[in-house]
C-alpha positions in Angstrom: 0.1 0.0 -0.1 1.4 3.4 -1.0 1.0 6.2 1.3 2.4 9.5 -0.2 3.7 10.9 3.1 5.6 7.9 4.3 8.5 10.3 5.2 6.6 11.8 8.0 7.1 10.9 11.5 4.2 9.3 13.1 3.2 8.7 16.9 0.4 6.7 18.5 -1.2 8.3 21.4 -3.6 5.3 22.0 -1.9 1.9 22.1 -3.2 -0.4 24.8 -0.9 -2.8 26.4 -3.9 -5.2 27.5 -7.7 -5.3 27.1 -9.5 -4.2 30.1 -11.5 -6.9 32.0 -13.6 -4.2 33.4 -14.9 -3.1 30.0 -14.7 -5.9 27.3 -16.2 -9.3 26.8 -14.7 -12.2 28.7 -13.7 -14.2 25.5 -11.3 -11.5 24.3 -8.9 -12.4 26.9 -5.8 -14.5 27.5 -3.4 -14.2 30.5 -1.2 -11.1 30.2 2.7 -11.8 30.6 5.8 -9.6 30.5 5.6 -10.3 26.8 2.8 -7.8 26.5 5.4 -5.0 27.4 8.0 -6.3 25.0 5.3 -6.4 22.4 5.2 -2.6 22.4 8.7 -2.3 21.3 7.9 -4.5 18.4 5.0 -2.4 17.7 7.0 0.6 17.4 9.2 -0.9 14.7 6.6 -2.7 12.7 4.3 0.3 12.6 7.1 2.7 12.0 6.3 4.9 14.9 8.6 7.5 16.3 7.2 7.1 19.6 3.9 5.7 21.1 1.8 6.1 24.2 0.2 3.5 26.4 -3.1 4.6 28.1 -3.3 2.1 31.1 -6.9 1.0 32.4 -7.2 -0.4 35.7 -10.7 0.6 37.1 -12.1 -1.9 39.6 -11.6 -5.5 38.3 -8.7 -7.3 39.9 -7.7 -8.9 36.8 -6.7 -5.4 35.4 -4.1 -4.8 38.2 -1.0 -5.6 36.0 -2.0 -2.9 33.4 0.0 0.1 35.2 3.1 -1.8 35.9 3.1 -3.4 32.5 3.0 0.1 31.1 6.0 1.1 33.3 7.8 -2.0 32.2 7.2 -1.2 28.4 8.8 2.4 29.3 11.6 0.9 31.2 12.5 -1.3 28.1 12.3 1.6 25.6 12.8 4.7 27.7 13.3 7.0 24.9 10.2 6.1 22.8 7.4 5.0 25.0 5.1 7.3 27.0 2.5 6.0 29.4 -0.9 7.4 30.8 -1.7 5.9 34.2 -5.1 4.5 35.0 -6.9 5.3 38.2 -7.9 2.4 40.5 -11.6 2.5 41.5 -13.5 0.9 44.4 -17.0 -0.4 43.8 -17.7 0.8 47.4 -18.2 4.4 46.3 -17.4 6.1 49.6 -14.0 4.7 49.6 -13.0 6.6 46.5 -11.2 9.5 48.2 -7.8 9.2 46.9 -7.9 10.2 43.3 -5.5 13.0 43.9 -3.0 11.0 46.0 -3.3 8.1 43.3 -2.1 10.7 40.7 0.7 12.0 42.4 2.1 8.6 43.3 1.8 7.4 39.6 3.3 10.4 38.2 6.3 9.9 40.6 6.6 6.3 39.5 7.2 7.5 35.7 3.9 8.1 34.2 3.6 11.0 31.7 -0.2 11.7 31.9 -3.5 10.1 32.8 -6.0 7.6 31.2 -9.5 8.4 32.2 -12.6 6.2 31.0 -16.3 6.6 31.3 -17.4 3.8 29.0 -21.0 3.2 29.7 -20.8 -0.6 30.4 -18.2 0.5 33.2 -20.5 3.3 34.4 -23.2 0.6 35.1 -21.0 -0.7 38.2 -19.1 2.5 39.1 -22.0 4.9 38.6 -20.4 8.1 39.6 -20.8 11.5 37.4 -17.7 12.8 35.6 -18.4 16.1 37.3 -18.9 14.6 40.8 -17.0 16.5 43.5 -15.1 13.3 44.2 -12.9 14.3 41.3 -12.4 17.9 42.2 -9.0 17.9 43.8 -7.9 15.6 41.2 -9.0 17.9 38.4 -7.5 21.0 40.1 -4.1 19.1 40.3 -4.2 18.2 36.7 -5.1 21.8 35.7 -2.5 23.5 37.9 0.3 21.3 36.6 -1.0 21.1 33.0 -0.9 17.2 33.1 -2.4 15.7 29.9 -5.5 13.5 30.1 -6.7 11.0 27.5 -10.4 10.6 28.4 -12.8 8.0 26.7 -16.3 9.4 27.3 -19.3 7.5 26.0 -19.7 5.3 23.0 -21.4 5.8 19.6 -24.9 7.3 19.9 -26.5 4.4 18.3 -25.5 2.1 21.1 -28.5 3.5 22.9 -30.8 2.5 20.2 -32.4 -0.9 20.1 -33.1 -0.7 16.4 -29.7 0.6 15.5 -27.5 -1.2 17.8 -25.9 -4.2 15.8 -25.9 -7.6 17.2 -22.0 -7.6 17.9 -22.6 -4.4 20.1 -25.4 -6.2 22.1 -23.4 -9.4 22.4 -20.5 -7.4 24.0 -22.9 -5.7 26.6 -22.5 -2.4 24.9 -26.3 -1.8 24.2 -27.4 1.0 26.9 -30.9 1.8 25.8 -32.4 0.0 28.8 -30.2 1.6 31.4 -32.4 4.0 33.1 -29.9 5.0 35.8 -27.4 6.1 33.4 -27.0 9.2 31.1 -27.1 9.0 27.4 -24.2 10.3 25.3 -25.8 13.8 25.3 -25.9 13.4 29.3 -22.3 12.4 29.5 -21.3 15.1 27.2 -23.1 17.6 29.5 -21.1 16.2 32.5 -17.9 16.9 30.8 -18.8 20.4 29.8 -19.6 21.0 33.5 -16.2 20.0 34.5 -14.6 22.1 31.6 -16.5 25.1 32.7 -15.0 24.8 36.2 -11.5 23.8 35.2 -11.2 25.4 31.8 -7.4 25.0 31.5 -7.6 21.2 31.7 -5.3 19.5 29.0 -7.8 16.9 27.9 -7.7 14.9 24.6 -11.0 13.2 24.0 -10.7 9.8 22.5 -12.6 8.7 19.3 -13.4 12.2 18.2 -15.4 12.4 21.6 -18.1 10.3 19.5 -19.1 13.4 17.8 -18.3 12.4 14.2 -22.0 12.3 13.1 -22.4 15.8 14.1 -19.5 17.9 13.0 -21.4 21.3 14.0 -21.6 20.2 17.4 -17.9 19.1 17.5 -16.9 22.5 16.2 -19.1 24.3 18.8 -17.4 22.2 21.5 -13.9 23.0 20.0 -15.0 26.8 20.0 -16.2 26.8 23.5 -13.3 25.0 25.1 -10.1 26.0 23.2 -7.8 23.9 25.5 -9.2 20.5 24.4 -8.2 18.1 21.8 -9.8 15.1 19.9 -7.8 11.8 19.1 -8.6 10.2 15.7 -8.6 6.6 17.2 -11.2 4.9 14.9 -14.4 3.4 16.4 -17.2 1.4 14.6 -18.8 4.4 13.1 -16.2 7.3 13.0 -14.5 7.0 9.6 -17.7 5.9 8.1 -19.2 9.3 9.2 -16.4 11.1 7.8 -17.0 9.5 4.6 -20.6 10.3 4.5 -19.8 14.1 4.8 -16.4 14.4 3.2 -16.4 18.3 2.4 -17.6 19.0 6.1 -15.0 16.5 7.4 -12.1 17.9 5.5 -13.1 21.5 6.4 -13.2 20.5 10.0 -9.8 18.8 9.8 -8.1 21.8 8.2 -9.8 24.3 10.7 -8.9 22.3 13.8 -5.5 20.9 12.3 -3.7 21.9 15.6 -6.0 19.8 17.9 -6.2 16.6 16.2 -4.1 13.7 17.2 -3.3 10.4 15.7 -4.3 7.2 17.7 -5.1 3.4 16.7 -6.5 1.5 19.9 -4.1 -1.3 18.8 -3.5 -3.7 21.7 -0.3 -6.0 22.6 -0.5 -9.5 22.7 1.6 -12.6 23.5 2.2 -16.3 22.7 0.5 -17.7 19.6 -1.6 -14.6 18.8 1.4 -12.2 18.6 2.3 -12.4 14.9 -1.5 -12.0 13.9 -1.8 -9.0 16.3 1.3 -7.3 14.8 -0.1 -7.7 11.4 -3.5 -6.2 12.3 -1.6 -3.4 14.0 0.4 -2.5 10.7 -2.7 -2.8 8.7 -4.8 -0.4 10.7 -1.9 2.2 10.7 -1.8 1.8 6.8 -5.6 2.2 6.3 -5.6 5.3 8.6 -2.8 6.9 6.8 -4.3 6.1 3.4 -7.6 7.7 4.6 -5.8 10.9 5.6 -3.3 11.3 2.8 -5.1 10.1 -0.3 -8.7 10.3 -1.7 -8.7 6.7 -2.4 -11.6 4.4 -1.8 -10.6 1.8 0.7 -12.3 -1.1 2.5 -11.8 -1.8 6.2 -13.8 -3.7 8.9 -16.4 -4.4 6.1 -16.9 -0.7 5.5 -16.1 1.4 2.4 -14.3 4.7 3.2 -13.1 7.6 0.9 -10.0 9.3 2.1 -9.7 13.0 2.9 -6.6 13.7 1.1 -5.2 16.3 3.5 -2.2 18.3 2.8 1.0 17.0 4.0 1.7 19.8 6.5 -1.7 19.1 8.2 -0.8 15.3 8.5 2.4 16.3 10.0 0.6 18.0 12.7 -1.9 15.3 13.2 0.6 12.5 13.1 3.4 13.9 15.5 3.5 17.6 16.1 0.2 18.0 18.1 1.3 15.1 20.3 4.5 16.9 21.1 2.8 20.0 21.8 0.2 18.5 24.2 3.2 16.8 26.0 5.0 20.2 26.2 7.7 18.7 24.0 9.1 16.8 26.9 10.7 13.3 26.4 9.1 10.4 28.3 9.8 10.5 31.9 12.1 8.1 33.5 10.7 5.1 35.3 11.4 5.1 39.0 12.0 1.4 39.7 11.7 1.6 43.4 8.3 3.3 43.0 7.3 0.7 40.2 8.2 -2.0 42.6 6.1 -0.6 45.4 3.2 -0.2 43.1 3.4 -3.8 42.2 3.6 -4.8 45.8 0.5 -2.8 46.5 -1.5 -4.3 43.7 -0.4 -7.7 44.7 -1.8 -7.1 48.1 -5.2 -6.2 46.3 -5.2 -9.2 44.4 -4.6 -11.4 47.6 -7.7 -9.8 48.9 -9.7 -11.0 46.0 -9.3 -14.6 46.7 -10.4 -15.9 43.2 -8.6 -18.7 41.5 -8.5 -16.5 38.3 -6.0 -14.2 40.3 -3.2 -16.7 39.9 -2.4 -15.3 36.5 -2.5 -11.7 38.0 -0.4 -12.4 40.8 2.1 -14.1 38.7 2.8 -11.3 36.4 3.0 -8.8 39.3 5.5 -11.1 41.0 7.4 -11.2 37.6 7.4 -7.6 37.5 8.6 -7.2 40.9 11.6 -9.2 39.9 12.3 -6.9 37.1 12.0 -3.7 39.1 14.1 -5.2 42.0 17.2 -5.4 39.8 
């Protein structure tokens, strides 16, 4: 596949080190190992990235405890080319969640470069705390004061709330939300975010998946105008590039107007064992398809959908692929991993896994113990 701008540097802001058990179907998973961290270095080379950033997701399921330490290990293995955004642990006993700011400070001290937040609605079912709840205020204030970047997944495509439009795969994954009367819809989730940004207007937030606004570019433009510090990442969802294709002129105009606030991301996930080669191929294929979409006006097929490329100018692609990432990170190199702090984090998470008591925790405990062996060196 020939992409005309192959000489441009490219950075992925959104490459996962493992699927989150809290949010994805159980049949997606196999046990994580230290190989998941080593995979990230291979992803760098195979995809042709200058650097990449790992958004860690931990939330409340004990099976997700290795995610933050694995991200630190990936940084440790490739310290000049891998960034990582830390995931906050949650407790399903809501009153216990009083340590958001303290967690943040400790994670940054261990070597994280930013924060990954997520309010995917199937997770909101269990941890039903509004994005603008006072529980977050000290946390948001700290992020704003120190200009710490946040990659924030809020919502899902609007049709996930519509029983007539939600596809079978969405329902099978538990991602149909139309019957959840105690949870806001996409408009309600956006309203919670807007309230946060009105109170903390200097937050350096990057909203994943175009903030699920690709079907309403007028709304997206209005949001950009009202909150000039925010950015969107271009990590593809099931409908996003399809929507851009439906409205090619409006989409191209949006990309040109907001060229300084759009950031490349893939949602690629690392893997291990027998799945590794297949996963690497899929990672490379996605990057190629995305570049073809941005750089050409070709018709291309991906995920069973037909897209028409935007044919953006080279200098705009340069910003989307790399410059805007460096800007949001204040042109700083990846932070160095503090191995003592990383060891202490593994020790803390191992204690939490011990409290869980499930047989399934054996794999979680093993990888945490293996990581402690690495960080003890």
